[in-house]
C-alpha positions, 0 to 999 in steps of 0.5 A: 831566747836560747839556753844550753838545753832549751830554745824558745823561738817565736813566730808571731804570737806563737812561742815554741819551747824546744828541749834540746838534748838530742844526744840524751834523747832530750831527757830532763836533768836539773839544768833542763828543768830549771831553764824550761821553767825560765822559758815558760815564764818568759813566754808568759811575760811576753804574752804568748797566745800559744806555747808549743812544747817539743823536742829536738831531733827526730827520735824523742819528744822527751824520753824521760827524766835523767835516770843516772841522776836519780839513781842515788838520790835519797828521800829528801833529794828525791822530794826536791827533784819531784818538786822541780818537775812538778813546778815545770808541769804545773807551769805548763798546766797553768800557762795563761794561753793554750799549750800544745805538746808536739810529740815527735818520738819517745815520751816516757816517764817525765816526758809523758808527764810534760805532755799530759800537762799541756792542753792539747797533744799532737803526735807523729805516727812514730811516737811512743808514750807511757808512764813507765816508772814502775819498772824503775821501782818508783811511780810517776812523780810529776803529775802522771797519777793525777792527770793521766786518769783525767784523759784516759779513764781510771781503768786504762790509767791503772793498766798503763801505770801498773804495767808500765805500758808504752802505747804507739801513737794510734793506740794512744789516740784511741785511749784519748791521749792524742787529739791528732796523729799525723805522718812524721813529716807533717807534724810541724805543719799540723801543729803550726796550723793548729797554733795559728788557729788558736792564736787568732782567737780572742785572748781574754776569752781564751784565758777565761776558758782555760782557767774555767776548764782547769777549775773543775778539778782544782781541789782534788787535783791539788791534794792528789798532786801533793800526795803524789809528790810525797809518795814519789820521794819516799820510794827513793832508797828502796831496794826496788828503786835501786835495782830498777834504775841500776838495771836500766843503766846497765841495759838488763832486766831488773830482778826485784825482790 
């Protein structure tokens, strides 16, 4: 199936969801998030044994969220925006079969958070990843504050979020964000092989394995995500948020108070 900004393609029991906005470096707007949710639901309904998530083109996995859209949101609107992003990230995290993020370029902000929500991450050598929201006057709002420490540890997560650090693929792999880093022209083949191996495993046992792994942080993650959603929305309308996003859109350094 395909939508205007998302494609869902099948190869046997493996479904691949491609965010298809290369002219915007696959940045996520409302329409794209909504149809991503529909595509994930469709893949689950059709009993995909593996779901791969990637971005169209050669430059970006998902470069982030649509900052031009976010710039003038008030707090209630930002809460709704945060809820929408959480819904999609949660759908990936709770997908009944394994999910793989094929990170083929920039994965910043919301793009990083979508990768974090997947079970496994494979990156091309040219990939860059980071929770860069602090320079926009906000915080990660789609799960980053809760999922990133799970992968890289508290110290590294705090440095990445506090400083808005962008890690190259090898540094990210050393930190625990990527399981594999491969040459750019080998990413698709590597992910295909991994997906085929996963799809060949017993589906019922695989579902049970994923549910059990996810259960380990069910209580604290749920409360943490809820707190993140409230805090994310509350930052919209602040002087820092307005200045951070204006500076980004005007291609200049922000001047925070």
